[in-house]
C-alpha positions in Angstrom: -173.9 -96.6 -28.9 -170.9 -98.7 -28.4 -167.2 -98.7 -28.7 -164.8 -98.5 -31.7 -161.1 -99.5 -32.3 -158.7 -99.9 -35.0 -155.4 -100.2 -36.5 -153.5 -99.3 -39.6 -150.3 -100.2 -40.1 -147.4 -97.9 -42.3 -145.1 -100.9 -43.3 -145.1 -102.3 -46.7 -147.2 -105.7 -46.9 -148.1 -104.9 -43.1 -151.2 -107.2 -42.0 -153.7 -106.3 -39.2 -154.8 -109.6 -37.5 -158.9 -110.2 -36.6 -157.8 -111.7 -33.2 -155.6 -108.3 -33.0 -158.9 -106.8 -33.5 -160.9 -109.3 -31.3 -158.9 -108.6 -28.1 -159.1 -105.0 -28.3 -162.8 -105.4 -28.7 -162.8 -107.5 -25.9 -161.3 -105.2 -23.5 -164.4 -102.8 -23.7 -167.4 -105.2 -23.7 -168.8 -103.2 -21.4 -169.6 -100.6 -24.1 -171.8 -102.7 -26.3 -172.5 -106.2 -24.9 -175.1 -106.8 -27.7 -172.5 -107.4 -30.9 -169.3 -107.4 -32.4 -168.0 -106.6 -35.6 -164.7 -106.6 -37.6 -163.2 -105.5 -40.7 -159.9 -106.1 -42.1 -158.1 -105.3 -45.1 -154.7 -105.9 -45.2 -152.5 -103.5 -43.2 -155.9 -102.1 -41.9 -158.3 -103.0 -39.2 -161.5 -102.1 -37.6 -163.8 -102.8 -34.9 -166.9 -102.3 -32.5 -168.8 -103.6 -29.4 -172.8 -102.6 -30.1 -174.7 -101.5 -27.6 -178.2 -101.9 -29.8 -180.3 -98.4 -29.7 -181.2 -97.7 -32.9 -182.1 -100.4 -36.0 -181.7 -103.1 -34.2 -182.0 -105.6 -36.8 -179.7 -104.4 -39.5 -177.6 -101.4 -37.7 -174.7 -104.2 -37.4 -171.4 -102.7 -37.8 -168.7 -102.4 -39.8 -171.1 -100.7 -42.3 -170.0 -99.7 -46.0 -171.3 -98.1 -48.7 -172.9 -99.7 -51.7 -169.9 -101.4 -53.1 -168.0 -101.8 -50.4 -165.2 -99.1 -51.1 -165.7 -96.8 -47.8 -165.7 -98.6 -44.1 -167.1 -97.3 -41.0 -167.4 -98.1 -37.2 -169.3 -95.3 -35.2 -169.9 -94.3 -31.6 -172.8 -92.4 -30.8 -176.1 -90.8 -32.1 -177.3 -88.5 -35.0 -180.3 -86.9 -33.9 -180.7 -85.4 -37.7 -180.4 -88.9 -39.7 -183.9 -89.0 -40.9 -183.2 -85.7 -42.4 -180.2 -86.0 -44.0 -181.2 -89.6 -45.6 -184.1 -87.8 -47.1 -181.4 -85.3 -49.2 -179.1 -88.3 -49.3 -181.5 -90.5 -50.9 -182.6 -87.4 -53.6 -179.3 -87.3 -55.0 -179.1 -90.8 -55.5 -177.5 -92.4 -52.5 -178.9 -96.2 -51.6 -179.5 -97.5 -48.2 -180.0 -100.7 -47.0 -180.4 -100.2 -43.4 -182.3 -98.1 -41.4 -179.3 -97.1 -38.8 -178.1 -93.3 -38.4 -174.7 -95.0 -38.9 -175.4 -95.4 -42.7 -176.0 -91.9 -43.1 -172.1 -91.1 -42.0 -171.2 -93.4 -45.0 -173.1 -91.6 -47.5 -172.2 -88.1 -46.1 -168.4 -88.8 -46.2 -169.1 -90.2 -49.9 -170.6 -86.7 -50.8 -168.6 -84.3 -49.1 -165.8 -85.9 -47.7 -164.3 -84.2 -44.4 -166.6 -81.6 -44.6 -169.7 -84.4 -43.8 -168.9 -83.5 -40.1 -170.6 -80.1 -40.4 -173.9 -81.8 -41.5 -174.0 -84.0 -38.3 -176.6 -82.8 -35.2 -175.6 -85.1 -32.3 -172.7 -87.1 -30.3 -170.3 -89.3 -31.9 -166.8 -90.6 -32.5 -166.2 -92.5 -36.0 -163.9 -93.7 -38.1 -163.9 -94.5 -41.7 -161.5 -96.9 -44.2 -161.7 -95.3 -47.4 -160.1 -97.7 -50.0 -160.3 -95.5 -52.9 -157.6 -93.5 -51.8 -156.4 -95.7 -48.6 -156.7 -93.2 -46.4 -158.3 -93.7 -42.4 -160.5 -90.4 -41.4 -161.5 -90.3 -38.0 -163.8 -87.6 -36.6 -165.1 -86.2 -33.0 -168.2 -84.6 -32.3 -168.0 -80.7 -31.6 -168.2 -80.7 -27.6 -166.1 -83.8 -26.8 -169.7 -85.8 -25.6 -168.1 -89.1 -27.1 -164.4 -90.1 -26.4 -161.7 -91.0 -29.0 -157.9 -91.9 -28.2 -155.2 -92.6 -30.6 -151.3 -93.8 -30.1 -149.1 -93.0 -33.3 -145.9 -94.3 -33.6 -143.8 -94.9 -36.9 -144.9 -97.8 -37.7 -148.9 -97.7 -36.8 -151.7 -95.6 -35.6 -153.8 -97.6 -33.3 -157.3 -96.1 -32.1 -160.1 -96.6 -29.9 -163.0 -95.3 -27.4 -161.0 -95.9 -24.2 -157.6 -95.6 -23.7 -157.4 -99.4 -21.9 -158.3 -100.7 -26.0 -155.2 -99.3 -27.2 -153.3 -101.0 -24.6 -154.8 -104.2 -25.5 -153.3 -104.0 -29.4 -149.8 -103.3 -28.1 -149.5 -105.5 -25.4 -146.8 -103.7 -24.2 -146.5 -102.2 -20.3 -148.3 -98.3 -20.0 -145.8 -95.4 -18.8 -146.9 -92.7 -16.7 -146.2 -89.4 -18.8 -145.0 -87.6 -15.3 -145.0 -84.4 -17.3 -148.9 -84.0 -16.8 -148.6 -84.4 -13.2 -148.5 -80.3 -12.6 -152.2 -79.8 -14.1 -153.2 -82.9 -12.7 -152.7 -81.5 -9.5 -153.8 -78.3 -9.9 -157.5 -79.1 -12.2 -157.6 -83.0 -11.5 -158.1 -83.5 -15.4 -155.8 -82.6 -18.6 -157.4 -80.4 -21.0 -155.0 -80.6 -23.9 -154.0 -83.7 -26.1 -152.0 -85.2 -23.4 -153.1 -88.4 -21.2 -151.9 -89.8 -18.5 -149.9 -92.5 -20.8 -147.1 -91.8 -22.4 -147.5 -91.4 -26.4 -151.4 -92.1 -26.2 -153.5 -89.0 -26.8 -157.0 -87.4 -27.3 -158.6 -86.6 -30.1 -159.8 -83.4 -29.4 -163.4 -82.3 -29.6 -164.2 -80.5 -33.2 -161.4 -82.2 -34.7 -160.8 -84.8 -37.1 -158.3 -86.7 -38.3 -156.7 -87.4 -41.5 -154.3 -91.1 -41.5 -152.2 -91.5 -44.8 -151.0 -95.4 -46.0 -147.4 -93.8 -45.4 -148.3 -92.5 -42.1 -148.5 -89.0 -42.9 -151.1 -87.6 -40.3 -153.5 -84.5 -40.8 -155.8 -82.7 -37.8 -158.1 -80.1 -38.6 -160.6 -78.0 -36.4 -164.1 -78.0 -37.9 -166.0 -76.2 -35.0 -165.4 -73.1 -32.6 -168.0 -71.7 -30.4 -168.7 -68.5 -31.6 -169.5 -65.2 -30.0 -172.2 -62.6 -31.3 -171.2 -58.9 -30.2 -173.8 -57.3 -27.3 -175.4 -54.4 -29.6 -177.3 -57.3 -31.6 -179.2 -58.3 -28.5 -183.1 -58.8 -28.2 -185.7 -58.4 -25.3 -185.6 -61.0 -22.6 -188.8 -62.4 -23.5 -187.0 -63.2 -27.1 -184.3 -65.5 -25.0 -187.3 -67.1 -23.2 -189.1 -67.8 -26.0 -186.4 -69.4 -28.3 -184.5 -71.4 -25.7 -187.4 -72.7 -24.5 -188.4 -73.7 -28.3 -185.2 -75.0 -29.1 -184.4 -77.0 -26.0 -187.5 -78.6 -26.4 -186.7 -79.7 -29.8 -183.7 -80.8 -28.6 -185.2 -83.5 -26.0 -187.4 -84.4 -28.7 -184.7 -85.3 -31.0 -183.2 -87.1 -28.2 -185.5 -89.6 -27.7 -184.9 -91.3 -30.7 -184.7 -95.0 -30.2 -186.1 -98.3 -30.6 -185.7 -99.5 -27.0 -187.0 -97.8 -23.3 -185.4 -94.6 -22.4 -185.2 -92.9 -18.8 -184.3 -89.9 -17.1 -181.1 -89.3 -14.4 -182.8 -87.2 -12.2 -181.2 -85.3 -9.6 -184.2 -82.5 -8.5 -182.1 -79.7 -9.5 -183.4 -77.4 -12.4 -181.3 -79.0 -15.1 -182.7 -82.8 -14.9 -186.1 -81.6 -13.9 -186.4 -79.6 -17.1 -185.4 -82.5 -19.2 -187.4 -85.2 -17.5 -190.8 -82.3 -17.6 -190.1 -81.8 -21.3 -189.8 -85.5 -22.0 -193.1 -86.1 -20.3 -194.8 -83.7 -21.9 -193.6 -84.7 -25.3 -194.5 -88.2 -24.8 -197.4 -87.5 -23.0 -196.8 -90.6 -20.4 -194.9 -90.9 -17.4 -190.9 -91.3 -17.7 -189.1 -93.5 -15.8 -187.2 -91.5 -13.4 -183.6 -92.4 -11.6 -181.8 -90.9 -8.2 -179.2 -91.6 -6.4 -178.6 -90.4 -2.9 -176.2 -90.7 0.3 -177.0 -92.7 3.5 -176.2 -89.6 5.3 -179.2 -87.6 4.4 -177.4 -84.0 5.0 -175.7 -84.8 1.3 -178.7 -86.3 -0.2 -180.9 -84.4 -3.3 -183.4 -87.2 -3.3 -186.3 -85.4 -1.5 -185.9 -82.5 -4.4 -185.9 -85.8 -6.9 -188.8 -87.0 -5.1 -190.8 -83.7 -5.3 -190.5 -83.8 -8.9 -191.2 -87.0 -9.8 -194.2 -86.8 -8.1 -195.2 -83.2 -9.6 -194.6 -85.1 -13.1 -196.1 -88.9 -12.2 -193.0 -90.6 -13.3 -192.2 -94.1 -12.4 -189.2 -93.3 -10.0 -186.4 -95.9 -8.6 -183.9 -94.6 -6.3 -180.5 -96.0 -5.2 -178.7 -95.1 -2.1 -174.4 -95.2 -1.9 -172.7 -96.1 1.6 -169.3 -95.0 2.8 -168.3 -98.9 2.3 -170.5 -98.8 -1.3 -168.1 -95.7 -2.1 -164.7 -96.9 -1.2 -164.9 -100.3 -2.7 -165.8 -99.1 -5.9 -163.1 -96.8 -6.5 -160.7 -98.8 -7.9 -163.0 -100.7 -10.7 -164.2 -97.2 -11.8 -160.6 -95.7 -12.0 -160.6 -98.9 -14.4 -163.0 -97.6 -16.5 -162.3 -94.2 -16.7 -158.1 -95.2 -17.2 -157.3 -92.1 -15.6 -157.4 -90.7 -11.6 -161.3 -89.7 -11.0 -161.5 -86.0 -11.0 -165.1 -85.5 -8.5 -166.1 -87.9 -6.0 -169.6 -87.4 -7.7 -168.7 -90.1 -10.8 -168.8 -92.7 -8.0 -173.0 -92.4 -7.4 -173.2 -91.5 -10.8 -172.0 -95.3 -11.8 -174.6 -96.3 -9.0 -177.7 -94.8 -10.6 -176.3 -95.8 -14.0 -176.3 -99.7 -12.6 -179.9 -98.9 -11.2 -181.0 -97.6 -14.7 -179.8 -100.4 -16.4 -182.2 -103.0 -14.9 -185.1 -100.8 -16.6 -183.7 -99.2 -19.7 -180.8 -98.9 -22.3 -181.2 -95.1 -22.6 -181.2 -92.2 -20.2 -181.4 -88.0 -20.7 -179.4 -86.2 -18.6 -179.2 -82.3 -17.5 -174.9 -82.0 -18.2 -174.2 -79.5 -19.7 -177.0 -76.3 -18.5 -174.2 -75.0 -16.0 -171.5 -74.5 -18.8 -173.5 -72.9 -21.5 -176.3 -71.0 -19.2 -173.7 -69.7 -16.1 -175.4 -72.0 -13.8 -172.4 -72.0 -11.4 -172.1 -69.4 -8.6 -168.6 -69.1 -9.8 -169.5 -66.9 -12.6 -171.4 -64.2 -10.8 -168.8 -64.0 -8.1 -166.3 -63.9 -10.3 -167.7 -60.7 -12.1 -168.4 -59.4 -8.7 -164.8 -60.1 -7.5 -163.2 -58.7 -10.4 -165.1 -55.4 -10.0 -163.5 -55.3 -6.3 -160.3 -56.7 -7.5 -160.1 -53.3 -9.9 -161.2 -50.7 -6.9 -159.0 -52.8 -4.7 -155.8 -52.5 -6.5 -156.4 -49.2 -7.3 -156.4 -47.8 -3.4 -154.0 -50.3 -1.6 -150.8 -50.4 -1.8 -149.1 -54.0 -3.5 -147.2 -54.3 0.0 -150.1 -54.3 2.1 -152.1 -56.5 -0.3 -149.5 -59.0 -0.2 -149.4 -59.0 3.9 -153.8 -59.4 3.8 -153.2 -63.0 1.6 -150.4 -63.7 3.7 -152.5 -63.5 6.7 -155.3 -65.0 5.6 -153.2 -68.4 4.2 -151.3 -68.7 7.4 -153.0 -67.0 10.4 -153.5 -69.5 13.2 -156.3 -67.5 14.6 -158.9 -68.1 11.2 -160.7 -71.4 11.2 -160.4 -73.8 8.0 -164.4 -72.7 7.3 -163.5 -69.1 7.6 -160.5 -69.4 6.0 -161.8 -71.3 2.4 -164.5 -68.4 2.4 -161.7 -66.0 2.8 -159.5 -67.3 0.3 -162.1 -67.2 -2.3 -162.5 -63.3 -2.6 -160.0 -60.8 -3.8 -158.4 -60.3 -0.6 -156.7 -63.4 -1.0 -156.5 -63.6 -4.4 -153.6 -61.9 -6.9 -156.0 -59.8 -9.2 -152.7 -59.4 -11.8 -152.8 -63.3 -12.2 -155.8 -64.8 -13.6 -154.5 -68.3 -12.8 -154.8 -67.2 -9.4 -157.4 -65.2 -9.4 -160.0 -67.9 -11.0 -158.5 -71.2 -11.5 -156.6 -71.4 -8.3 -159.8 -69.6 -7.0 -162.2 -72.5 -8.4 -160.3 -75.7 -9.5 -156.9 -75.9 -8.7 -156.3 -78.7 -5.4 -152.6 -77.7 -5.4 -151.8 -74.3 -6.9 -148.3 -73.8 -8.6 -146.8 -72.7 -5.5 -148.2 -75.6 -3.4 -146.9 -77.7 -6.0 -143.3 -76.1 -5.6 -143.7 -77.8 -2.1 -145.2 -81.2 -2.7 -143.3 -82.2 -5.9 -140.0 -84.0 -5.4 -137.1 -81.9 -7.0 -136.6 -84.8 -10.0 -140.4 -84.4 -10.9 -140.0 -80.5 -10.9 -137.2 -81.1 -13.3 -139.2 -82.9 -15.5 -142.3 -80.5 -15.8 -142.1 -77.3 -17.9 -142.8 -73.9 -15.6 -146.0 -73.1 -16.2 -147.6 -76.3 -17.2 -150.2 -76.7 -14.9 -151.8 -73.6 -16.6 -150.6 -73.6 -20.1 -153.6 -75.0 -21.9 -156.5 -73.8 -19.9 -154.8 -70.1 -20.0 -154.8 -70.7 -24.0 -158.3 -71.1 -24.0 -159.0 -67.8 -21.9 -156.7 -66.1 -24.1 -158.3 -67.0 -27.3 -161.8 -66.2 -26.0 -163.7 -63.1 -26.8 -166.9 -61.5 -25.8 -168.3 -60.1 -22.3 -166.2 -61.7 -19.5 -169.0 -63.9 -18.7 -168.8 -65.1 -22.4 -164.8 -66.0 -22.2 -165.4 -67.9 -18.6 -168.3 -70.2 -20.3 -165.7 -70.6 -23.4 -163.0 -71.7 -21.1 -165.1 -74.1 -19.4 -166.7 -75.4 -22.5 -163.3 -76.4 -24.0 -161.7 -77.7 -20.7 -163.7 -78.0 -17.5 -166.9 -79.8 -19.8 -165.2 -82.2 -21.8 -163.7 -83.8 -18.2 -167.7 -83.8 -17.2 -168.7 -85.3 -20.4 -165.8 -87.8 -20.1 -167.1 -88.8 -16.7 -170.5 -89.1 -17.8 -169.7 -91.2 -20.7 -167.4 -93.7 -19.1 -169.7 -94.2 -15.5 -172.9 -94.8 -18.1 -171.0 -97.3 -20.3 -169.6 -99.1 -17.3 -173.2 -100.0 -16.6 -174.1 -100.5 -20.3 -176.5 -97.7 -20.9 -176.3 -94.5 -23.4 -176.5 -90.9 -21.5 -177.6 -88.1 -23.9 -176.7 -84.9 -23.2 -179.7 -82.8 -24.9 -178.5 -79.5 -23.5 -175.2 -79.7 -25.7 -177.2 -79.9 -28.8 -175.1 -77.2 -30.4 -177.2 -75.3 -32.3 -178.7 -74.8 -28.6 -175.2 -74.3 -27.2 -174.5 -71.6 -29.9 -177.6 -69.4 -28.7 -177.2 -69.8 -25.3 -173.2 -68.9 -24.9 -174.7 -65.7 -26.8 -177.1 -64.6 -24.2 -176.4 -61.5 -22.8 -174.3 -61.3 -19.4 -177.2 -59.4 -18.0 -180.2 -61.4 -19.1 -177.7 -64.9 -17.8 -177.5 -64.0 -14.5 -179.9 -63.1 -11.2 -177.5 -61.8 -8.2 -175.2 -65.0 -7.5 -178.0 -67.2 -9.1 -177.9 -68.2 -12.8 -179.9 -70.3 -15.6 -182.5 -67.7 -15.5 -183.3 -67.7 -18.8 -183.5 -71.5 -18.6 -185.8 -71.1 -15.0 -188.1 -68.5 -17.0 -188.1 -70.9 -20.1 -189.7 -73.7 -18.2 -192.1 -72.0 -15.3 -194.9 -73.2 -16.8 -193.5 -77.1 -16.3 -192.0 -77.4 -12.6 -192.8 -76.3 -9.2 -191.0 -72.8 -7.9 -189.7 -74.2 -5.0 -187.6 -76.4 -7.9 -186.6 -74.1 -10.0 -185.8 -71.5 -7.5 -184.1 -73.5 -4.5 -180.6 -72.7 -3.5 -178.2 -74.8 -5.8 -176.7 -77.7 -4.0 -174.2 -79.1 -7.1 -174.2 -82.9 -5.9 -172.5 -82.4 -2.6 -170.6 -85.4 -1.3 -170.1 -86.4 2.5 -165.7 -87.3 1.1 -165.2 -84.4 3.5 -167.6 -85.7 6.5 -165.9 -88.9 6.1 -162.7 -87.6 6.6 -163.4 -86.7 9.9 -163.2 -90.4 10.5 -161.3 -93.5 10.7 -161.3 -93.0 6.7 -158.3 -90.4 7.3 -155.9 -92.8 8.5 -157.1 -95.2 5.9 -155.8 -93.0 3.2 -152.9 -91.5 5.0 -151.5 -95.0 5.5 -152.2 -96.1 2.1 -150.1 -92.9 0.7 -147.5 -93.3 3.1 -146.6 -96.9 2.2 -143.4 -97.7 0.9 -144.9 -99.1 -2.1 -146.3 -95.2 -2.9 -142.9 -93.4 -1.4 -141.1 -95.6 -4.0 -142.3 -93.8 -6.8 -140.6 -90.5 -5.7 -143.3 -88.4 -7.1 -143.8 -86.5 -3.7 -142.2 -85.5 -0.6 -143.1 -87.1 2.4 -142.8 -84.5 4.5 -145.3 -82.8 2.8 -148.0 -85.5 2.0 -147.6 -86.0 6.3 -148.0 -82.3 6.5 -151.4 -82.0 4.8 -152.5 -85.1 6.7 -151.4 -83.2 10.0 -152.9 -80.2 9.3 -156.3 -81.6 8.2 -156.7 -83.6 10.9 -156.0 -80.4 13.7 -158.7 -78.5 11.5 -156.1 -75.8 10.1 -157.1 -76.3 6.8 -159.9 -78.5 4.5 -157.2 -80.6 2.6 -159.8 -82.8 1.4 -159.6 -81.7 -2.4 -155.6 -82.5 -1.9 -156.3 -86.0 -0.3 -159.1 -86.7 -3.2 -156.5 -86.4 -6.0 -153.3 -87.7 -4.0 -155.5 -91.1 -3.1 -157.2 -90.8 -7.1 -153.7 -90.8 -8.5 -152.0 -93.5 -6.4 -155.1 -95.9 -7.0 -154.7 -95.4 -10.3 -150.9 -96.1 -10.6 -152.4 -99.4 -9.0 -155.0 -100.4 -11.2 -154.0 -99.1 -14.5 -150.1 -99.6 -14.6 -150.0 -102.1 -12.0 -152.9 -104.2 -12.7 -154.2 -104.8 -9.4 -157.4 -106.2 -9.0 -160.3 -104.0 -9.7 -163.3 -105.6 -9.4 -165.3 -104.7 -6.3 -166.1 -107.2 -3.8 -169.6 -107.8 -4.4 -169.4 -107.6 -8.2 -166.8 -110.0 -8.2 -169.1 -112.4 -6.2 -171.7 -111.7 -8.4 
């Protein structure tokens, strides 16, 4: 695990200075506090910061092939590198290290861009091929490791974090206001754009080639395959096969020359990983859990049950309200973007806790999106079935009146309104954006945004831009409705979750691994028939049955909580006024993004209990803090961290 960066200049006679790369590497010391390295050759330079995990003695980067004609910087882990090494050596490739990094170099020599097809793991890497003066950059299939780039007529700059790119130019960052509709709806951007003008993401499952002339080529190399349901097997086949594949994935993810642990929430996913890790290693594992000072929002009791069941070496940390809000600017700096979910904050604190004991943690991330773990999947299938009947039998004018009464009636309190708003009664069944995305993701729907954004911003943003990318993935999907939902979430929602996981763990200088996202396991899981994936409103039926011999029934079949946070509860106290005052300061309003009256109305409605605007307040708060920390360079270190 590390951070990578690089520059390729297109002008004749241009040179990349080593000091430039050192500055870029210095911006991400947290990603690799153990080592650094740079390589420059005229108009090209690559660099890295290393968190030493595998081959501690000889795994230094940048690393080259035998004759120094191919150079690489690499972030991630290749779990099948030992098997690949044996095959590559059999056809004449000579190794000088024991690292998985060197395997990528020899694969590239052997297969060129198709080298990525052979890799099983998480990765973002860049290869400078001196033989053809070409830069080759690739990102893993599911987006576990990040990669950003900025392309101009003069050069391309890339890095594991956006701040690394900004450290190269030294120019001030600019907000791309055209992304506001998608941010307000989802909290994240699911396409290539970032919040910064001119800086883009290399998308998961894609590679890029850059010629010395500045010509660029980006190609996809993987997509999630869909199998037709007539090829279905008995349930027992899926249970047994999934168990075998998951156990193999966990085993491969234990590859390390340093201590490992597990993030344990007490839910099915992380508990399954901890149980399999214990079984494979035949020894207690280190488990790390986080909770809030408010017991009602803490899953620590469940984590303790699992830890006791597995006899793990268990560690816990509590996050207070002050911890939470004091750390927000610091964590926004680490993400380079507004934080999408409050759960990022406790993730950082449990990563800090783990850093005291281990360098690597396994997590349960990815099971929900591949095994239909969220209740929204089963709910949407049932909601869609009822909606088809509703639209056939109830006139459109009546349906519109019912939707309006749920939205505006004063006799419905916020809690009931919130529940009703998810049903077909409050949704426009002829619009998938309304029926699914607004229903479960959007803080501000497109109609909400019309009353929130200033006229100047509305003019800058294309109509429908809030949903353009996610609808594109939905429309490209195929198979049963559940498969289509999973495909869309894997391509959008999951990628953002993984970015959160990467940045929050790297902020504490530890590596997080996600065995549920071993790509053959993902391909298998997402093709389990719909009727076998779900049981009532509960998902992950196959996983639960697959690990019944490892975990208590009370853990496997308890109600899913989804890592709740007390943010809504905190807004019932003085914190609401603190946030309101910040968002209505002249400094905030001078950005001319939002109508003052709309922001005031939002807080008034929330205070009165007419509506629960917690999600909307969170979005606006994080965007404002992002402006201050990432664009205006306001101090972002928490008081305690600064004193330390």
